[in-house]
PAZAPA-4460 file (N, C-alpha, C; in steps of 0.05 Angstrom, whole numbers, plus 32768, in hexadecimal, padded with zeros to 4 digits):
% residues 304
    n_x    n_y    n_z   ca_x   ca_y   ca_z    c_x    c_y    c_z   seq   type   mol
   8011   7FE8   8000   8000   8000   8000   8012   8019   8000     1      M     A
   800A   802C   7FEE   801A   8045   7FED   8014   8056   8006     2      Q     A
   8029   8062   8011   8025   8073   8029   8013   808B   8021     3      P     A
   8003   8093   8034   7FF1   80AA   8030   8002   80C3   8030     4      N     A
   8003   80D2   8019   8014   80EA   8017   800D   80FF   802C     5      P     A
   7FF3   8101   8032   7FEA   8115   8046   7FF5   810E   8062     6      Y     A
   7FF5   80F4   8068   8000   80EC   8082   801E   80F2   8083     7      Q     A
   802B   80EE   806C   8048   80F3   806B   804D   8111   806E     8      Q     A
   803C   8122   8063   8040   813F   8066   803C   8147   8083     9      I     A
   8028   813B   8090   8023   8141   80AC   803B   8138   80BD    10      I     A
   8044   8120   80B8   805B   8116   80C8   8074   8126   80C3    11      E     A
   8078   812F   80AB   8090   813F   80A4   8090   815A   80B2    12      K     A
   8078   8166   80B5   8077   8182   80C0   806D   8184   80DC    13      N     A
   8060   816F   80E6   8056   816F   8102   805D   8154   810F    14      F     A
   8075   8153   8119   8080   813A   8124   806D   812C   8137    15      S     A
   8069   8112   8133   8059   8103   8146   803B   8106   8142    16      G     A
   8032   8114   812D   8016   8118   8128   800A   8102   8116    17      S     A
   7FF0   80FF   8118   7FE2   80EA   8108   7FCB   80F7   80F9    18      T     A
   7FCB   80F2   80DF   7FB6   80FC   80CE   7F9C   80EE   80D5    19      L     A
   7F86   80FE   80D8   7F6C   80F3   80DD   7F5A   80F3   80C4    20      L     A
   7F5B   8108   80B5   7F4B   810A   809D   7F55   8120   808B    21      R     A
   7F4C   811F   8072   7F52   8135   805F   7F3B   8138   804C    22      H     A
   7F37   8150   8042   7F20   8156   8031   7F26   816F   8020    23      W     A
   7F1B   816F   8007   7F1F   8187   7FF6   7F0E   819E   8000    24      P     A
   7F19   81B6   7FFD   7F0B   81CE   8004   7EFF   81DB   7FEC    25      L     A
   7EE6   81E5   7FEE   7ED9   81F2   7FD8   7EE4   820E   7FD5    26      K     A
   7EE0   8219   7FBD   7EE7   8235   7FB9   7F01   823A   7FAB    27      G     A
   7F12   8226   7FAA   7F2B   822A   7F9D   7F28   822A   7F7E    28      G     A
   7F31   823F   7F71   7F2F   8241   7F54   7F4A   823F   7F48    29      V     A
   7F5D   824F   7F51   7F78   824E   7F46   7F8A   823A   7F54    30      S     A
   7F80   822F   7F6A   7F90   821C   7F7A   7F7E   8206   7F85    31      A     A
   7F8A   81EF   7F8A   7F7C   81D8   7F96   7F82   81D8   7FB4    32      E     A
   7F6D   81D8   7FC4   7F70   81DA   7FE1   7F67   81C0   7FEE    33      L     A
   7F77   81B5   8000   7F70   819D   800F   7F74   81A2   802D    34      T     A
   7F60   819D   803C   7F62   81A0   8059   7F6B   8186   8066    35      A     A
   7F7C   8188   807A   7F85   8170   8089   7F7F   8175   80A6    36      L     A
   7F73   8161   80B3   7F70   8162   80D0   7F81   814C   80DC    37      E     A
   7F8F   8153   80F1   7FA2   8140   80FD   7FA3   8143   811B    38      F     A
   7FAC   812E   8129   7FB0   812F   8145   7FCE   8132   814B    39      R     A
   7FD4   8147   815A   7FF0   814C   8161   7FFA   8138   8176    40      Q     A
   8014   8138   8179   8021   8125   818C   8016   812A   81A8    41      A     A
   800E   8143   81AF   8003   8149   81C9   7FE6   8144   81CC    42      D     A
   7FD9   8139   81B6   7FBD   8132   81B7   7FAB   8147   81AC    43      G     A
   7FB5   815F   81A8   7FA4   8175   819E   7F9D   8171   8180    44      Q     A
   7F85   8179   8179   7F7D   8178   815D   7F86   8191   814E    45      L     A
   7F8D   818E   8135   7F96   81A5   8126   7F8D   81A1   8109    46      N     A
   7F8D   81B7   80FA   7F86   81B6   80DD   7F99   81C8   80CE    47      K     A
   7F9F   81C0   80B5   7FB0   81CF   80A3   7FA4   81CD   8088    48      V     A
   7FAE   81DD   8075   7FA5   81DD   8059   7FBD   81D8   8047    49      I     A
   7FBA   81C6   8034   7FCD   81C3   801F   7FC3   81D3   8007    50      I     A
   7FD4   81E4   7FFD   7FCC   81F6   7FE7   7FDE   81F0   7FCF    51      R     A
   7FD2   81E6   7FBA   7FE1   81DF   7FA1   7FD7   81F2   7F8B    52      Q     A
   7FEA   8202   7F80   7FE3   8215   7F6C   7FDC   8207   7F51    53      H     A
   7FCB   8213   7F42   7FC3   8208   7F29   7FD8   8209   7F13    54      G     A
   7FD4   81FB   7EFD   7FE8   81F9   7EE8   7FEE   8214   7EDC    55      S     A
   7FDA   8226   7ED9   7FDE   8240   7ECD   7FF1   8251   7EDE    56      A     A
   7FED   8250   7EF9   7FFE   825F   7F0B   801A   8254   7F0B    57      D     A
   801D   8239   7F0A   8037   822D   7F0A   8046   8233   7EF1    58      L     A
   8037   8234   7EDA   8044   823A   7EC1   804E   8257   7EC1    59      A     A
   803E   8269   7ECD   8046   8285   7ECF   805E   8289   7EE2    60      R     A
   805E   827A   7EF8   8073   827D   7F0C   8078   8262   7F19    61      N     A
   808B   8252   7F10   8091   8238   7F1C   8097   823A   7F3A    62      P     A
   809F   8251   7F44   80A6   8255   7F60   808F   8260   7F70    63      R     A
   8077   825E   7F66   8061   826C   7F73   805C   8263   7F90    64      I     A
   805F   8249   7F95   805B   823F   7FB0   8070   824A   7FC3    65      A     A
   8089   824A   7FBA   809F   8256   7FCA   809A   8274   7FCF    66      Q     A
   8091   8282   7FBA   808D   829F   7FBD   8076   82A5   7FD0    67      D     A
   8060   8295   7FCE   804A   829A   7FE0   8051   8294   7FFD    68      E     A
   8062   8280   8001   806B   827A   801C   807A   8292   8027    69      F     A
   808D   829D   8018   809D   82B4   8021   808B   82CC   8026    70      L     A
   8077   82D0   8015   8065   82E6   8018   8054   82E3   8032    71      L     A
   8048   82CC   8036   8038   82C8   804D   8048   82CA   8067    72      L     A
   8061   82C1   8066   8072   82C3   807D   8078   82E0   8084    73      D     A
   807D   82F1   8070   8081   830D   8074   8068   831B   807F    74      S     A
   8051   8314   8074   8038   8321   807C   8031   8319   8099    75      L     A
   8036   8300   80A0   8031   82F8   80BC   8043   8308   80CF    76      R     A
   805C   830B   80C8   806E   831A   80D9   8066   8337   80DB    77      K     A
   8058   8341   80C6   804E   835D   80C7   8033   835F   80D5    78      A     A
   8029   8348   80E0   8010   8348   80EF   7FF7   834B   80DE    79      K     A
   7FF9   8345   80C4   7FE1   8345   80B4   7FD3   832B   80B6    80      L     A
   7FB8   832B   80B4   7FA8   8312   80B9   7FA9   8300   80A0    81      P     A
   7FBD   82EF   809E   7FBF   82DC   8088   7FC5   82C1   8094    82      V     A
   7FC1   82AB   8086   7FC7   8291   8090   7FE5   828E   8095    83      P     A
   7FEC   8281   80AB   8009   827C   80B0   8013   8266   809D    84      A     A
   802A   826B   8090   8036   8256   807F   8047   8244   8090    85      P     A
   8043   8229   808D   8052   8216   809C   8069   820A   808C    86      Y     A
   8064   8204   8073   8079   81F7   8063   8072   81FA   8045    87      A     A
   8087   81F7   8035   8083   81F7   8018   8094   81E1   800C    88      V     A
   808A   81D3   7FF8   8099   81BD   7FEC   8094   81BC   7FCE    89      D     A
   80A8   81C1   7FBF   80A5   81C0   7FA2   80B4   81A8   7F95    90      D     A
   80BA   8194   7FA6   80C9   817D   7F9D   80B7   8169   7F8D    91      S     A
   809D   816A   7F91   808A   8157   7F85   808F   813B   7F8F    92      R     A
   809C   8137   7FA5   80A1   811C   7FB0   8088   8110   7FBB    93      D     A
   8077   8120   7FC8   805F   8116   7FD5   8046   811B   7FC5    94      L     A
   8044   8132   7FB9   802D   813A   7FA8   8036   8140   7F8C    95      L     A
   8023   8140   7F7A   802A   8143   7F5D   8030   8160   7F55    96      D     A
   802E   8173   7F68   8035   818F   7F62   803F   819B   7F7B    97      S     A
   804D   81B2   7F7A   8057   81C0   7F92   803F   81C6   7FA4    98      P     A
   8045   81C7   7FBE   802F   81CE   7FD0   8039   81E0   7FE6    99      Y     A
   8026   81EF   7FF1   802B   8201   8008   8019   81F7   801F   100      L     A
   8025   81F4   8036   8017   81EB   804E   8011   8203   805F   101      L     A
   7FF8   8209   8063   7FF1   8222   8071   7FDC   821D   8087   102      I     A
   7FD9   8230   8098   7FC6   822F   80AE   7FA9   822D   80A4   103      Q     A
   7F99   821C   80B2   7F7D   821B   80AE   7F70   822F   80C1   104      F     A
   7F62   8243   80B7   7F56   8257   80C7   7F38   8252   80C9   105      I     A
   7F2E   824E   80E1   7F12   8248   80E5   7F02   8262   80DF   106      E     A
   7EEE   8260   80CD   7EDE   8276   80C6   7EC2   826D   80C1   107      S     A
   7EAF   827F   80BD   7E94   8278   80B8   7E91   826C   809C   108      D     A
   7E87   8254   809A   7E82   8248   8080   7E69   8254   8073   109      S     A
   7E6A   8256   8059   7E54   8263   804A   7E4C   827E   8056   110      D     A
   7E61   828D   805D   7E5D   82A8   8069   7E4F   82BB   8056   111      W     A
   7E3B   82C9   8061   7E2D   82DE   8052   7E2D   82F7   8063   112      Q     A
   7E34   830E   8057   7E36   8327   8067   7E1A   8330   8070   113      P     A
   7E1A   833A   8089   7E01   8345   8093   7DFF   8362   808C   114      G     A
   7E12   8372   8097   7E14   838F   8092   7E29   8393   807B   115      D     A
   7E1F   8396   8063   7E31   8398   804C   7E44   83B1   804F   116      L     A
   7E39   83C7   8059   7E4A   83DF   805B   7E60   83DB   806F   117      N     A
   7E5A   83CE   8086   7E6E   83CA   809A   7E84   83B7   8090   118      A     A
   7E7B   83A2   8081   7E8E   838F   8076   7E9F   839C   8060   119      C     A
   7E93   83AE   8051   7EA2   83BC   803C   7EB8   83CE   8048   120      S     A
   7EB1   83DA   805F   7EC5   83EB   806C   7EDC   83DA   8077   121      R     A
   7ED6   83C3   8081   7EEC   83B1   808B   7EFD   83A8   8074   122      Q     A
   7EF1   83A3   805D   7F02   839C   8045   7F14   83B2   803E   123      L     A
   7F0A   83CB   803F   7F1A   83E2   8038   7F30   83E6   804D   124      A     A
   7F2A   83E2   8066   7F3E   83E6   807B   7F55   83D2   8078   125      E     A
   7F4E   83B9   8072   7F62   83A4   806F   7F74   83A9   8057   126      Q     A
   7F67   83B3   8041   7F77   83B9   8029   7F8A   83D1   802F   127      L     A
   7F80   83E4   803D   7F91   83FB   8044   7FA8   83F3   8055   128      A     A
   7FA4   83E1   8068   7FBA   83D7   8079   7FCF   83C9   8068   129      L     A
   7FC6   83B9   8055   7FD9   83AC   8043   7FEA   83C1   8034   130      L     A
   7FDC   83D5   8029   7FEA   83E9   8019   7FFC   83FB   8029   131      H     A
   7FF7   83FC   8043   8008   840C   8055   8020   83FD   805F   132      Q     A
   8022   83E3   8058   8038   83D3   8062   8053   83DD   8056   133      L     A
   8066   83E4   8067   8080   83EE   805D   808E   83D7   804D   134      P     A
   8099   83DF   8036   80A7   83CC   8025   80C5   83D2   8026   135      I     A
   80D4   83C0   8032   80F1   83C4   8033   80FC   83BD   8017   136      K     A
   8112   83CA   8011   811E   83C6   7FF7   8124   83A9   7FF2   137      S     A
   8119   839E   7FDC   811E   8383   7FD4   810E   836E   7FE3   138      G     A
   80FD   8377   7FF6   80EE   8364   8007   80DC   8351   7FF7   139      A     A
   80CF   835C   7FE3   80BC   834D   7FD3   80C5   834C   7FB5   140      F     A
   80DF   834A   7FB1   80E9   834B   7F96   80E1   8333   7F85   141      S     A
   80D7   831E   7F92   80CE   8306   7F84   80B2   830A   7F77   142      F     A
   80A4   8320   7F7F   8089   8325   7F74   808B   8335   7F5A   143      L     A
   8078   8331   7F48   8078   8340   7F2F   806D   835C   7F33   144      P     A
   8072   836E   7F20   8066   8388   7F20   804B   8387   7F13   145      R     A
   8037   8392   7F20   801C   8391   7F15   801A   83A0   7EFA   146      Q     A
   8029   83B5   7EF7   8028   83C4   7EDE   8032   83B2   7EC7   147      E     A
   8046   83A2   7ECD   8051   8390   7EB8   803C   837B   7EB0   148      T     A
   802D   8371   7EC4   8019   835D   7EBD   8003   8369   7EAB   149      L     A
   7FFB   8382   7EB0   7FE7   838F   7E9F   7FF3   8396   7E84   150      Y     A
   800D   839D   7E84   801A   83A2   7E6A   8018   8389   7E58   151      T     A
   801E   8372   7E64   801C   8359   7E56   8000   8353   7E4D   152      Q     A
   7FEC   8359   7E5E   7FD0   8355   7E56   7FC8   8366   7E3F   153      L     A
   7FD0   8380   7E40   7FCA   8392   7E2A   7FD7   838B   7E10   154      L     A
   7FEE   837E   7E12   7FFD   8376   7DFA   7FF0   835E   7DEB   155      A     A
   7FDF   8350   7DFA   7FD2   8338   7DEE   7FB8   8341   7DE1   156      K     A
   7FB9   834E   7DCA   7FA1   8356   7DBC   7F92   833E   7DB1   157      N     A
   7F7A   833A   7DB9   7F6B   8323   7DAF   7F61   8327   7D93   158      P     A
   7F5E   8312   7D84   7F54   8314   7D69   7F37   831E   7D6A   159      I     A
   7F28   8313   7D7D   7F0C   831C   7D80   7F09   8327   7D9D   160      K     A
   7F0A   8341   7DA0   7F06   834C   7DBB   7EEA   8345   7DC6   161      P     A
   7EE9   8343   7DE0   7ED0   833C   7DEE   7EBE   8355   7DEF   162      D     A
   7EAE   8358   7DDA   7E9C   8370   7DD8   7E88   8370   7DEF   163      T     A
   7E81   8359   7DFA   7E6D   8359   7E0F   7E77   8366   7E28   164      S     A
   7E92   8368   7E2B   7E9E   8375   7E43   7EAE   838D   7E3B   165      L     A
   7EA7   8399   7E24   7EB3   83B3   7E1B   7ED2   83B1   7E18   166      S     A
   7EDC   839A   7E11   7EF9   8396   7E11   7F07   83A9   7DFE   167      E     A
   7EFC   83AD   7DE6   7F0A   83BE   7DD2   7F0C   83DA   7DDC   168      E     A
   7EF6   83E5   7DE7   7EF6   8400   7DF1   7F09   8404   7E08   169      G     A
   7F0A   83F0   7E1A   7F1C   83F1   7E31   7F39   83F2   7E27   170      I     A
   7F3F   83E0   7E15   7F5B   83DF   7E0B   7F62   83F9   7DFD   171      R     A
   7F51   8405   7DEE   7F57   841D   7DDF   7F5E   8434   7DF3   172      Q     A
   7F4F   8436   7E08   7F54   844B   7E1C   7F6F   8445   7E2B   173      V     A
   7F73   842D   7E34   7F8B   8427   7E43   7FA4   8429   7E32   174      L     A
   7FA3   8421   7E19   7FBA   8423   7E07   7FC3   843F   7E02   175      E     A
   7FB1   8453   7E05   7FB9   846F   7E01   7FC8   847A   7E19   176      T     A
   7FC6   846E   7E31   7FD2   8479   7E49   7FE7   8467   7E55   177      V     A
   7FE9   844F   7E4B   7FFB   843B   7E58   8018   843E   7E4E   178      W     A
   802B   843C   7E60   8029   8438   7E7D   8021   8452   7E8C   179      P     A
   8012   844F   7EA1   8009   8466   7EB0   8021   8472   7EC0   180      L     A
   8021   848D   7EC3   8036   8499   7ED4   8034   848E   7EF1   181      P     A
   804B   848B   7EFE   804B   8481   7F19   8047   8497   7F2D   182      E     A
   802F   849C   7F35   8028   84B1   7F48   8027   84A7   7F64   183      W     A
   8024   848D   7F68   8022   8482   7F83   803A   8471   7F89   184      N     A
   8041   846E   7FA2   8058   845D   7FA9   8050   8440   7FA6   185      K     A
   8064   8430   7FA0   805F   8413   7F9C   8058   8406   7FB7   186      T     A
   8043   83F5   7FB6   803A   83E7   7FCE   8038   83CA   7FC7   187      V     A
   8034   83BA   7FDC   802E   839D   7FD9   8011   839A   7FD2   188      L     A
   800B   838C   7FBC   7FF0   8388   7FB3   7FE7   836B   7FB7   189      L     A
   7FCF   8367   7FC0   7FC4   834C   7FC2   7FC0   8340   7FA6   190      H     A
   7FB6   8350   7F93   7FB3   8347   7F78   7F98   833C   7F71   191      G     A
   7F89   8333   7F85   7F6E   8328   7F80   7F5D   832C   7F99   192      D     A
   7F5B   8345   7FA2   7F4E   834A   7FBC   7F30   834E   7FB8   193      Y     A
   7F21   833C   7FC4   7F04   833E   7FC2   7EF8   832D   7FD9   194      W     A
   7EDD   832F   7FDE   7ED2   8321   7FF5   7ED8   8304   7FF7   195      P     A
   7ED8   82F5   7FE1   7EDD   82D8   7FE3   7EFA   82D1   7FE9   196      D     A
   7F0C   82E4   7FE9   7F27   82DF   7FF2   7F2C   82E9   800E   197      N     A
   7F17   82EA   801D   7F18   82F2   803A   7F08   82DD   804A   198      T     A
   7F10   82DA   8063   7F01   82C9   8076   7EF5   82DA   808C   199      L     A
   7EDE   82D1   8095   7ECE   82E1   80A8   7EC4   82CF   80BF   200      W     A
   7EC1   82DB   80D6   7EB2   82D0   80EC   7E9D   82E5   80F4   201      Q     A
   7E84   82DE   80EE   7E6F   82F2   80F2   7E74   830A   80E0   202      G     A
   7E75   8321   80EB   7E7A   833A   80DC   7E97   8343   80DD   203      E     A
   7EA8   8331   80E6   7EC4   8338   80E9   7ED6   832B   80D5   204      Q     A
   7EE5   833B   80C5   7EF8   8330   80B2   7F10   8325   80C2   205      L     A
   7F17   830C   80BE   7F2C   8300   80CF   7F45   82F8   80BE   206      I     A
   7F43   82F6   80A4   7F5A   82EE   8094   7F57   82F5   8077   207      A     A
   7F6D   82FA   806A   7F6E   82FE   804D   7F7E   82E7   8042   208      V     A
   7F73   82D9   802D   7F7E   82C1   8023   7F84   82C3   8005   209      I     A
   7F90   82AE   7FFA   7F94   82AB   7FDD   7FA6   82C2   7FD2   210      D     A
   7FC0   82C0   7FD7   7FD3   82D5   7FD0   7FE3   82CE   7FB7   211      W     A
   7FDA   82BC   7FA6   7FEB   82B4   7F8F   7FED   82CA   7F7A   212      E     A
   7FDC   82DE   7F7B   7FDD   82F4   7F68   7FEB   830D   7F73   213      D     A
   7FF8   830A   7F8A   8005   8321   7F96   801A   832E   7F83   214      A     A
   801C   8348   7F85   802F   8356   7F73   8037   8370   7F81   215      A     A
   8048   837F   7F74   8050   839A   7F7D   8045   83AE   7F69   216      L     A
   803D   83C5   7F73   8033   83D9   7F60   8023   83EF   7F6D   217      G     A
   8013   83FD   7F5D   8002   8413   7F65   7FEB   8408   7F76   218      D     A
   7FE5   8414   7F8D   7FCF   840A   7F9D   7FB4   840B   7F8F   219      P     A
   7FB2   841D   7F7B   7F99   841F   7F6C   7F93   8405   7F5D   220      L     A
   7FA7   83F5   7F56   7FA2   83DC   7F48   7F91   83C9   7F5A   221      A     A
   7F99   83C7   7F73   7F89   83B7   7F86   7F6D   83C3   7F8B   222      D     A
   7F6D   83DD   7F8F   7F54   83EB   7F94   7F40   83E6   7F7E   223      L     A
   7F49   83E9   7F65   7F38   83E7   7F4E   7F2D   83CA   7F4B   224      A     A
   7F3E   83B7   7F4E   7F35   839B   7F4C   7F21   8395   7F61   225      N     A
   7F26   839E   7F7A   7F13   8399   7F90   7EF9   83A7   7F8B   226      A     A
   7EFA   83BF   7F7F   7EE1   83CE   7F79   7ECF   83BE   7F67   227      R     A
   7EDA   83B3   7F51   7EC9   83A3   7F3F   7EBF   838A   7F4D   228      L     A
   7ED0   837D   7F5C   7EC7   8364   7F69   7EB2   8369   7F7E   229      E     A
   7EB4   837F   7F8C   7EA0   8386   7FA1   7E86   838E   7F93   230      I     A
   7E87   839C   7F7D   7E6F   83A1   7F6E   7E61   8388   7F66   231      L     A
   7E70   8375   7F5B   7E65   835B   7F53   7E59   834C   7F6B   232      W     A
   7E67   834C   7F81   7E5E   833C   7F98   7E49   8349   7FA9   233      A     A
   7E4C   8363   7FAE   7E3B   8371   7FC2   7E2C   8389   7FB7   234      W     A
   7E32   8392   7FA0   7E22   83A8   7F94   7E2E   83C3   7F96   235      G     A
   7E21   83D7   7F8A   7E2B   83F2   7F87   7E30   8400   7FA1   236      Q     A
   7E1D   83FE   7FB4   7E20   840C   7FCD   7E39   8402   7FDC   237      E     A
   7E3D   83E8   7FDC   7E54   83DD   7FEA   7E6E   83E7   7FDC   238      A     A
   7E6E   83E8   7FC1   7E84   83F3   7FB2   7E8A   840F   7FBB   239      L     A
   7E76   8420   7FBD   7E7A   843C   7FC4   7E84   843F   7FE0   240      D     A
   7E7A   842F   7FF3   7E83   8430   800F   7EA0   8427   8011   241      V     A
   7EA6   8411   8003   7EC2   8407   8003   7ED5   841B   7FF9   242      F     A
   7ECE   8428   7FE2   7EE0   843C   7FD6   7EE4   8454   7FE8   243      T     A
   7ECE   845E   7FF3   7ECF   8475   8004   7EE0   8470   801D   244      A     A
   7EDD   8458   8029   7EEC   8452   8041   7F0A   844F   803A   245      E     A
   7F10   8442   8024   7F2C   843F   801C   7F39   845B   8018   246      Y     A
   7F2B   846C   800A   7F35   8487   8006   7F39   8496   8020   247      K     A
   7F27   8492   8033   7F2A   84A0   804D   7F43   8496   805B   248      R     A
   7F48   847C   8059   7F5F   8471   8067   7F7A   8475   8058   249      L     A
   7F78   847B   803F   7F90   847E   802E   7F90   849A   8020   250      M     A
   7F91   84AF   8030   7F8E   84CA   8024   7FA6   84D3   8013   251      P     A
   7FBD   84C6   8016   7FD5   84CE   8007   7FD6   84C1   7FEB   252      D     A
   7FC4   84AE   7FE6   7FC4   84A2   7FCB   7FB8   84B5   7FB7   253      V     A
   7FC4   84B6   7F9F   7FB9   84C6   7F89   7FA5   84B5   7F7A   254      H     A
   7F8C   84BF   7F78   7F77   84AF   7F6C   7F70   84B7   7F4F   255      Y     A
   7F7F   84C9   7F44   7F79   84D3   7F29   7F77   84BD   7F14   256      H     A
   7F88   84A8   7F17   7F89   8493   7F04   7F77   847B   7F0A   257      H     A
   7F66   847D   7F1F   7F55   8467   7F26   7F43   845E   7F0F   258      L     A
   7F38   8470   7EFE   7F28   8466   7EE8   7F37   8453   7ED5   259      P     A
   7F51   8459   7ED1   7F61   8448   7EBF   7F66   842C   7ECD   260      Y     A
   7F6B   842D   7EE7   7F6E   8413   7EF4   7F54   8404   7EF5   261      W     A
   7F3D   8412   7EF8   7F23   8405   7EF6   7F21   83F6   7EDB   262      D     A
   7F2A   8403   7EC6   7F29   83F6   7EAB   7F3B   83DE   7EAA   263      L     A
   7F52   83E0   7EB7   7F64   83C9   7EB8   7F56   83B1   7EC6   264      C     A
   7F49   83B7   7EDC   7F3A   83A2   7EEA   7F23   8397   7ED8   265      A     A
   7F16   83A8   7ECA   7F00   83A0   7EB9   7F0A   838F   7EA1   266      A     A
   7F23   8393   7E99   7F2E   8384   7E82   7F34   8367   7E8A   267      L     A
   7F3A   8361   7EA3   7F42   8347   7EAB   7F2E   8330   7EA4   268      R     A
   7F14   8334   7EA8   7F02   831E   7EA2   7EFA   831C   7E84   269      P     A
   7F05   832D   7E73   7EFE   832D   7E56   7F04   8311   7E4A   270      A     A
   7EF1   8306   7E3C   7EF3   82EC   7E30   7EF6   82D5   7E44   271      S     A
   7EF2   82DB   7E5D   7EF5   82C6   7E72   7EDB   82C2   7E82   272      K     A
   7ECB   82D7   7E84   7EB4   82D6   7E96   7EA1   82BF   7E8F   273      L     A
   7E9E   82B9   7E76   7E8C   82A4   7E6D   7E97   8288   7E74   274      S     A
   7EB0   8286   7E7B   7EBD   826C   7E82   7EBD   8267   7EA0   275      T     A
   7EB2   8279   7EB0   7EB3   8276   7ECD   7E9E   8263   7ED8   276      W     A
   7E8D   8258   7EC8   7E79   8245   7ED1   7E64   8252   7EE3   277      G     A
   7E5C   826A   7EDD   7E48   8279   7EED   7E2C   8271   7EE6   278      L     A
   7E1A   8273   7EF9   7DFD   8270   7EF2   7DF6   8286   7EDF   279      E     A
   7DE4   8281   7ECB   7DDD   8295   7EB7   7DD4   82B0   7EC3   280      P     A
   7DC4   82AE   7ED8   7DBA   82C7   7EE4   7DD1   82D7   7EF1   281      A     A
   7DE4   82C8   7EFD   7DFB   82D5   7F0A   7E0D   82E2   7EF5   282      K     A
   7E11   82D4   7EDF   7E22   82DF   7ECA   7E15   82F8   7EBE   283      E     A
   7DFB   82F7   7EB9   7DEE   830F   7EAE   7DF1   8327   7EC1   284      R     A
   7DEE   8322   7EDB   7DF0   8337   7EEE   7E0D   8343   7EEE   285      D     A
   7E21   8331   7EED   7E3C   833A   7EED   7E43   834A   7ED3   286      M     A
   7E38   8342   7EBD   7E3C   8351   7EA4   7E2F   836C   7EA6   287      R     A
   7E18   836E   7EB1   7E0A   8387   7EB4   7E1A   839A   7EC6   288      K     A
   7E24   8390   7EDC   7E34   83A0   7EEE   7E4F   83A8   7EE2   289      K     A
   7E5B   8396   7ED3   7E74   839C   7EC6   7E70   83B3   7EB2   290      H     A
   7E5B   83B2   7EA3   7E55   83C8   7E90   7E53   83E3   7E9F   291      K     A
   7E45   83E3   7EB5   7E42   83FB   7EC5   7E5C   8405   7ED0   292      R     A
   7E6D   83F2   7ED8   7E87   83F9   7EE3   7E99   8405   7ECE   293      F     A
   7E99   83FA   7EB6   7EA9   8404   7EA0   7E9F   8420   7E97   294      V     A
   7E85   8423   7E95   7E7A   843D   7E8D   7E81   8453   7EA1   295      E     A
   7E81   844C   7EBB   7E89   845F   7ED0   7EA6   8466   7ECD   296      A     A
   7EB7   8453   7EC7   7ED4   8459   7EC3   7ED8   846B   7EAB   297      A     A
   7ECB   8465   7E95   7ECD   8476   7E7D   7EC5   8493   7E84   298      F     A
   7EAF   8495   7E92   7EA4   84B0   7E99   7EB6   84BF   7EAC   299      A     A
   7EC6   84B1   7EBD   7ED7   84BE   7ED0   7EF2   84C6   7EC5   300      A     A
   7EF8   84BD   7EAD   7F12   84C5   7EA1   7F11   84E2   7E99   301      I     A
   7F23   84F3   7EA2   7F22   850F   7E9B   7F26   8514   7E7E   302      P     A
   7F19   8529   7E73   7F1C   852F   7E57   7F39   8538   7E52   303      A     A
   7F44   852E   7E3C   7F60   8535   7E35   7F61   854F   7E26   304      Q     A
***
């Protein structure tokens, strides 16, 4: 009989512990998540998560597991609410792809916000705390520049632009101004900050998860992406409350280019939204909100 690789992982990282069970976690899109419950040598029960990045992320960055481990370790030391990283292994000796072993954080399953405005303010507060994190020279040199990622996206002109998501118009506007002047200081970006990448207990945000898209760049890149995602998830009022609270907490940020970053965020789902496996009614709603978001960005761009 082949040894259980999950038991081997537990024995390797938690001496004297015994695996009790393992199960897949729902919600992982870009990564495969497996929860492990085990009994420690002292008799205490514990849980951890094995995080295996998807093929697309591994092709983009073969060191993504190592990089996420380093990032989570730095964020924990900075007292940000993220899962503790326990180990990383890219040898493929036990599993068929590199994996990251991280803390299992107990949170409300199937969480739904009660007070949307209060939750939106907490999202803004947590994003502001991330963007206020001091970056020592070279500390996150393993992360990509967000501007470079968008430059690459803009360079990939599709044969058939996604007219349903205004792709051609978005590209035309961005290509006239790209690259944007650097008016804001470089900050650490989550890269995919939205409600489903946070954990909650009741009305309290307790952790920010899924850091595989982290990058360095203008804070408006994170703000814009979160604005679209919050509009999709919680609606216009939540978007407005989130934006206002972030601006209140980050008064030194220059917001003149936010409409352009909004368009960058709106470009990301082009030719992809229909592949997300959404319920038809949900997809129609998201397309309607996306259209409104793009129109608002176009309207906010100052006349040249």
